[in-house]
C-alpha positions in Angstrom: -46.7 18.1 -30.2 -49.0 17.6 -27.4 -47.2 14.1 -26.6 -44.0 16.1 -26.5 -45.2 18.7 -24.0 -46.8 16.0 -21.9 -43.3 14.3 -21.5 -41.9 17.6 -20.6 -44.5 18.2 -18.0 -43.9 14.5 -16.5 -40.1 15.3 -16.4 -40.9 18.4 -14.6 -43.2 16.7 -12.1 -40.7 13.9 -11.5 -37.6 16.5 -10.8 -39.9 18.4 -8.3 -40.8 15.2 -6.6 -37.2 14.1 -6.4 -36.1 17.4 -4.8 -39.0 17.1 -2.3 -37.9 13.7 -1.4 -34.2 14.8 -0.8 -35.6 17.6 1.5 -37.7 15.1 3.4 -34.9 12.7 3.9 -32.8 15.3 5.4 -35.6 16.5 7.8 -36.2 12.9 8.8 -32.4 12.4 9.6 -32.5 15.7 11.5 -35.5 14.6 13.6 -33.7 11.3 14.4 -30.6 13.1 15.4 -32.6 15.4 17.7 -34.3 12.4 19.3 -30.9 10.8 19.8 -29.2 14.0 21.1 -32.0 14.6 23.7 -31.6 11.1 25.0 -27.9 11.7 25.6 -28.5 15.2 27.2 -31.2 13.8 29.4 -28.9 10.9 30.4 -26.3 13.4 31.6 -28.7 14.8 33.9 -28.6 11.5 35.8 -25.6 12.7 38.1 -22.7 10.5 39.3 -22.9 9.8 43.2 -20.0 11.6 45.0 -19.7 8.7 47.5 -16.3 6.6 47.4 -17.5 3.3 48.7 -17.2 0.4 46.5 -20.9 0.1 45.7 -21.1 3.7 44.7 -18.2 3.6 42.5 -19.5 0.3 40.7 -22.9 2.3 40.3 -20.9 5.2 38.9 -18.9 2.8 36.5 -22.2 1.3 35.2 -23.8 4.7 34.7 -20.6 6.1 32.9 -20.3 2.9 30.7 -23.9 3.2 29.8 -23.6 7.0 28.8 -20.3 5.9 26.8 -22.6 3.4 24.9 -25.2 5.7 24.2 -22.7 8.2 22.8 -21.0 5.8 20.8 -24.3 4.6 19.4 -25.1 8.4 18.4 -21.6 8.9 16.8 -22.1 5.6 14.6 -25.4 6.9 13.6 -24.1 10.2 12.6 -21.3 8.6 10.6 -23.8 6.4 8.7 -26.1 9.2 8.1 -23.1 11.3 6.6 -22.7 8.6 4.1 -26.4 8.7 3.3 -26.4 12.5 2.6 -23.2 12.2 0.6 -24.9 9.7 -1.5 -27.8 12.2 -1.8 -25.4 14.9 -2.8 -24.0 12.7 -5.5 -27.4 12.1 -6.9 -28.4 15.5 -6.7 -25.3 16.7 -8.4 -25.9 14.1 -11.3 -29.4 15.6 -11.7 -28.2 19.1 -11.6 -25.6 18.3 -14.5 -28.2 16.8 -16.6 -30.6 19.7 -16.0 -28.0 22.1 -16.9 -27.3 20.2 -20.1 -31.1 20.3 -21.0 -31.2 24.0 -20.2 -28.2 24.7 -22.4 -30.0 22.8 -25.2 -33.3 24.7 -24.7 -31.5 28.0 -24.7 -29.8 27.0 -28.0 -33.0 26.2 -29.6 -34.7 29.2 -28.3 -31.9 31.4 -29.6 -32.2 29.9 -33.0 -35.9 30.4 -33.1 -35.5 34.2 -31.8 -32.7 34.8 -34.8 -35.2 33.4 -37.4 -38.0 35.4 -36.1 -35.7 38.5 -35.9 -34.8 38.0 -39.7 -38.4 37.5 -40.5 -39.8 40.2 -38.0 -41.8 42.3 -40.2 -45.5 41.9 -40.9 -45.0 42.6 -44.5 -42.4 39.8 -44.9 -44.8 37.3 -43.3 -47.7 38.6 -45.7 -45.4 38.2 -48.7 -44.4 34.7 -47.6 -48.0 33.7 -47.3 -49.5 35.6 -50.4 -46.5 34.4 -52.7 -48.1 30.8 -52.5 -48.8 29.1 -55.7 -52.4 28.1 -54.7 -55.0 28.5 -52.0 -54.0 25.2 -50.3 -50.4 26.3 -49.9 -51.2 29.7 -48.8 -53.2 28.0 -45.9 -50.5 25.9 -45.0 -48.1 28.7 -44.9 -50.5 30.7 -42.7 -50.8 27.8 -40.3 -46.9 27.4 -40.4 -46.5 31.1 -39.3 -48.9 30.6 -36.4 -47.6 27.4 -35.2 -43.9 28.7 -35.3 -44.9 31.7 -33.3 -46.5 29.4 -30.7 -43.5 27.0 -30.8 -41.4 30.1 -30.1 -43.3 31.1 -27.1 -43.4 27.6 -25.7 -39.7 27.5 -26.2 -39.4 30.6 -24.0 -41.7 29.2 -21.3 -39.7 26.0 -21.3 -36.5 27.9 -20.8 -38.0 29.6 -17.8 -39.2 26.3 -16.4 -35.8 24.6 -16.8 -33.9 27.6 -15.2 -36.4 27.3 -12.2 -35.7 23.6 -12.0 -31.9 24.2 -11.9 -32.3 26.7 -9.2 -34.3 24.4 -7.1 -31.8 21.6 -7.6 -29.0 24.0 -6.6 -30.8 24.9 -3.5 -31.4 21.2 -2.6 -27.7 20.5 -3.3 -26.8 23.5 -0.9 -29.1 22.2 1.9 -27.6 18.8 1.6 -24.1 20.1 2.0 -25.1 22.2 5.0 -26.8 19.3 6.6 -23.8 17.1 6.0 -21.5 19.8 7.5 -23.7 20.1 10.5 -23.4 16.3 11.1 -19.8 16.3 10.9 -19.6 19.0 13.5 -22.0 17.2 15.7 -19.9 14.1 15.3 -16.6 15.8 16.1 -18.4 17.4 19.3 -19.6 14.0 20.3 -16.2 12.3 19.7 -14.7 14.9 22.0 -17.2 14.2 24.8 -16.4 10.7 24.3 -12.8 11.1 24.9 -13.5 13.0 28.0 -15.9 10.2 29.2 -13.3 7.6 28.5 -10.7 9.2 30.4 -13.2 9.7 33.6 -13.9 6.1 33.0 -10.1 5.1 33.2 -9.7 7.1 36.4 -12.7 5.4 38.2 -11.3 2.1 37.0 -8.0 2.7 38.4 -9.6 3.5 41.9 -11.6 0.4 41.7 -8.7 -1.9 40.8 -7.2 -1.1 44.1 -10.4 -2.5 45.7 -10.7 -6.0 44.3 -11.6 -7.6 47.5 -14.5 -5.2 48.3 -15.6 -5.6 44.7 -15.9 -9.4 45.1 -17.8 -9.0 48.3 -20.1 -6.4 47.0 -20.8 -8.5 43.6 -21.4 -11.7 45.8 -23.8 -9.7 47.9 -25.7 -8.5 44.8 -25.5 -12.1 43.1 -27.2 -13.7 46.2 -29.8 -11.1 46.3 -30.4 -11.5 42.4 -30.5 -15.4 42.7 -33.2 -15.1 45.5 -35.1 -12.6 43.3 -34.9 -14.8 40.1 -35.8 -17.8 42.1 -39.2 -16.2 43.2 -39.8 -14.9 39.7 -39.4 -18.4 38.3 -41.6 -19.9 40.9 -44.4 -17.3 40.1 -44.0 -17.8 36.4 -44.4 -21.6 36.9 -47.6 -20.8 38.7 -48.8 -18.6 35.7 -47.9 -21.2 33.0 -49.8 -24.0 35.0 -52.8 -21.2 35.2 -52.5 -20.8 31.6 -52.6 -24.6 30.8 -55.5 -25.0 33.0 -57.3 -22.2 31.0 -56.4 -23.8 27.6 -57.7 -27.3 29.2 -61.0 -25.7 30.2 -61.3 -24.2 26.7 -60.4 -27.6 25.2 -63.0 -29.3 27.4 -65.6 -26.7 26.5 -64.9 -27.1 22.9 -65.1 -31.0 23.1 -68.4 -30.6 24.9 -69.9 -28.5 22.3 -68.7 -30.9 19.5 -70.0 -33.8 21.6 -73.4 -31.9 21.8 -73.2 -31.1 18.3 -72.4 -34.9 17.2 -75.2 -36.1 19.6 -77.7 -33.8 17.7 -76.3 -35.0 14.3 -76.6 -38.7 15.7 -80.3 -38.1 16.6 -81.1 -36.7 13.4 -79.6 -39.5 11.5 -81.3 -42.0 13.9 -84.6 -40.5 13.1 -84.0 -41.2 9.3 -82.2 -44.7 9.4 -82.1 -45.9 13.1 -79.2 -48.2 13.0 -76.4 -48.9 15.6 -73.5 -48.6 12.8 -74.8 -44.9 12.0 -74.7 -44.3 15.9 -71.0 -45.4 16.1 -69.8 -43.3 13.2 -71.3 -40.2 14.8 -69.8 -40.7 18.2 -68.0 -37.8 19.8 -64.2 -37.8 20.0 -62.2 -38.4 23.1 -62.1 -35.4 25.5 -58.5 -36.5 26.5 -57.2 -36.3 23.2 -58.3 -32.7 22.6 -57.0 -31.5 25.9 -53.5 -32.4 25.0 -53.5 -30.4 21.8 -53.9 -27.0 23.6 -51.0 -25.4 25.4 -52.5 -21.8 25.5 -56.1 -20.5 24.9 -57.3 -18.6 21.9 -56.7 -15.1 23.6 -53.2 -16.0 24.8 -52.4 -17.1 21.2 -53.7 -14.0 19.7 -51.8 -11.6 22.2 -48.6 -13.7 21.8 -48.8 -13.0 18.0 -49.3 -9.5 18.2 -46.6 -9.1 20.9 -44.1 -11.0 18.7 -44.9 -8.6 15.8 -43.8 -5.6 17.9 -40.3 -6.9 18.6 -37.9 -4.2 18.4 -40.6 -1.5 18.7 -41.8 -1.8 22.5 -41.4 1.3 24.6 -38.9 1.5 27.4 -40.3 0.4 30.6 -39.4 3.4 32.4 -40.6 7.2 32.0 -38.3 10.1 31.7 -34.6 10.1 30.9 -32.6 6.7 31.3 -29.5 4.9 30.6 -29.2 1.2 30.5 -26.5 0.5 33.2 -26.7 -3.4 33.4 -26.9 -5.4 30.2 -28.5 -9.1 29.6 -26.4 -12.3 30.0 -23.0 -13.0 30.9 -20.2 -10.6 30.2 -16.8 -9.2 31.8 -16.6 -5.8 33.0 -14.3 -4.1 30.8 -11.1 -2.8 32.6 -11.8 -4.9 35.8 -10.0 -8.2 36.3 -12.2 -11.3 37.1 -15.3 -9.3 37.3 -17.9 -11.2 35.6 -21.9 -10.5 35.6 -24.7 -12.6 34.9 -28.0 -10.8 34.6 -31.1 -12.3 33.6 -32.7 -8.9 32.4 -31.4 -5.4 32.1 -30.9 -2.6 34.6 -32.2 0.9 33.7 -31.3 4.0 35.6 -33.7 6.9 35.6 -34.3 10.2 37.6 -35.8 10.2 41.0 -39.5 9.7 40.8 -39.4 7.7 37.5 -42.4 5.3 37.0 -42.4 1.8 35.7 -44.8 1.4 32.7 -46.3 -1.5 30.6 -44.4 -2.3 27.5 -47.5 -3.9 26.1 -51.2 -4.7 26.7 -51.5 -7.5 29.1 -52.7 -8.5 32.6 -51.1 -8.3 35.9 -50.6 -11.9 37.0 -48.6 -11.4 40.2 -47.2 -8.9 42.7 -44.8 -9.9 45.4 -42.5 -8.2 48.0 -38.7 -8.7 48.1 -36.4 -6.8 50.4 -39.3 -4.4 51.2 -39.7 -3.5 47.6 -42.6 -4.4 45.2 -42.1 -6.5 42.0 -44.8 -7.0 39.3 -45.3 -9.6 36.5 -47.5 -8.7 33.5 -48.8 -11.5 31.2 -48.9 -11.0 27.4 -50.1 -14.3 26.2 -47.3 -16.5 26.3 -45.0 -13.6 27.2 -44.3 -12.2 30.7 -42.6 -8.9 31.4 -41.3 -8.5 35.0 -40.8 -5.0 36.7 -38.5 -5.1 39.9 -37.4 -2.7 42.5 -40.7 -0.5 42.9 -41.3 1.5 45.9 -44.9 1.4 45.3 -47.4 0.0 42.8 -50.5 1.4 41.4 -52.0 -1.8 40.0 -53.3 -5.0 41.5 -53.4 -8.7 40.5 -55.9 -9.1 37.6 -55.6 -5.4 36.5 -55.7 -5.2 32.7 -53.2 -2.7 31.3 -52.6 -0.9 27.9 -49.2 -0.2 26.6 -47.5 2.6 28.5 -49.9 2.3 31.6 -48.1 3.2 34.7 -47.3 0.2 37.1 -45.5 1.9 39.9 -42.7 4.1 41.2 -39.2 2.9 40.9 -37.3 2.9 44.2 -34.4 5.4 44.7 -31.9 4.0 47.1 -29.6 5.9 49.7 -27.1 6.7 47.2 -29.5 8.3 44.9 -29.7 5.6 42.3 -33.0 5.1 40.7 -32.7 1.6 38.9 -35.3 -0.5 37.3 -34.7 -4.1 36.9 -36.5 -5.4 33.9 -37.0 -9.0 32.8 -38.8 -10.6 29.8 -39.7 -14.4 29.4 -41.4 -16.5 27.0 -42.9 -19.0 29.4 -39.8 -20.2 31.3 -37.3 -19.1 28.6 -35.4 -15.9 29.3 -35.2 -13.3 26.6 -32.8 -10.6 25.9 -35.0 -7.3 26.6 -32.9 -5.0 24.5 -33.7 -6.9 21.5 -37.5 -6.1 22.0 -37.2 -2.5 23.1 -37.2 0.5 20.8 -34.2 2.7 21.3 
């Protein structure tokens, strides 16, 4: 009997736990949607320029395309989460049906016990049942039976109450899940309508730009030349940083080799004191320093920092403060809607609000600061990895500064057209990486 009630208690605990998990899952989804919705709302505050020149219109197109991408990502997330909640609803429904069957069974058993007790309700009948026993042993067993049956009936009543409470809780969970699903569907529809409006706006802008192909080519050629010069300077400084890292590695290797040589010399002298033979001296001679230097590419601290950096891939913070929109993606790609307009970006371009700051994406050390077109650019080394922050009107760090994740590096420049755009690159030594794969969004 005790084992039976232990099992009932365990089933009750599991049911309550599953119900709590459902509620927690819905709260997590709501939190994720709120964060995504905030990002979209904030990005809408990055107003489009009203100027009609080619550069301004291209900037507007990039911003609008970035906002469309953000909204599409949100709609896709909503659709996936609707599926998740539907699966949760199906699971809760199945659990509710099982609980209702169990409740019906408990009620049936309880009704039987009540009817039996009703038929044998008087004290006189119970006493007659007990005292009509053939012997004292049988009388004792009957007395125990009457007591245990009364306890059983009481427990059956309590179990029916518990089961009714479980059914009510499960019904509430099901209702909350349905309401959450309905809210998501409404949000999805609202975002789709806004997406359609932005697509229409984008088409209008593209129609205007298509009439200015010559101006577009000239503007892009100008931007490409400027980007090539900037990238050449970044490449040069990274080569210098790699050479410095190799030098540090060589120094570490020499230091380690010197320590090994010193240790070997001590061992040789110790053995000389015991045997004093030339053969033993040769066996304990130190290895070549040159062989050791070639093994090391980066020093111990660089290797440690690189490993931690790699572990955080996809979780690094955005390198800009406040609301943002990615308006320029990594790599070579065709601008949708414009003929023969191809871009080649070595990093990503992130538009923020006026006064936005560039911030470190990870712990590191400022390895270089240089000026280009009157603006500052900063390189931060994270072991073998280097993050690059370009287009800063001012910087708050200096070469050699040790930074922590999210430390402010400088103020992102705002141009005459009101565009505040941070150009951000990520390298592993000389290899160029796609920053969007490393940043959390």
